[in-house]
C-alpha positions, -999 to +999 in steps of 0.1 A: +000+000+000+012+035-007+000+070+000-005+093-030-023+124-042-046+111-070-065+134-094-101+134-082-114+131-118-094+098-122-112+081-093-141+060-104-169+055-079-188+025-093-212+021-065-238+048-056-235+060-021-259+084-004-241+112+013-254+132+043-253+169+033-246+180+069-217+157+072-203+169+038-207+205+049-189+198+082-161+181+064-158+209+039-153+234+068-128+211+085-108+205+053-107+242+045-093+249+080-071+219+087-067+201+054-078+165+048-067+145+079-074+110+068-068+097+033-095+078+014-089+042+003-088+034-034-080+002-054-057+005-083-066-021-109-048-021-142-038+016-138-074+028-129-085+040-095-117+028-078-131+043-046-155+024-024-151+042+009-145+078+021-175+090+001-181+121+024-144+131+023-143+126-015-175+147-020-162+174+003-129+177-015-147+176-049-171+204-039-142+225-026-127+223-061-096+202-051-079+188-081-064+159-061-072+139-030-048+121-007-054+083-010-042+050+005-037+031-028-038-007-028-030-025-060-053-053-068-061-077-096-094-074-115-108-104-095-107-082-063-125-054-081-153-079-090-156-089-054-163-052-045-189-049-072-207-081-063 
């Protein structure tokens, strides 16, 4: 696993996740003041990034106009990606 700043527009979010608007707003204020404190987790499969957690942090950074987001990147084969999609 590695920590890297990944362009937000390169992170695919294949599963729809409902976000709590209040939580996103609170995170936006926190991120503006202190920066992102906890990276989101992404899978790297064949050079593409997939996010399955950290949806509120991802959405807060996206709404703030951040071009990148700090991620814990775990490389995985396509078979692991299919497990997350099942």
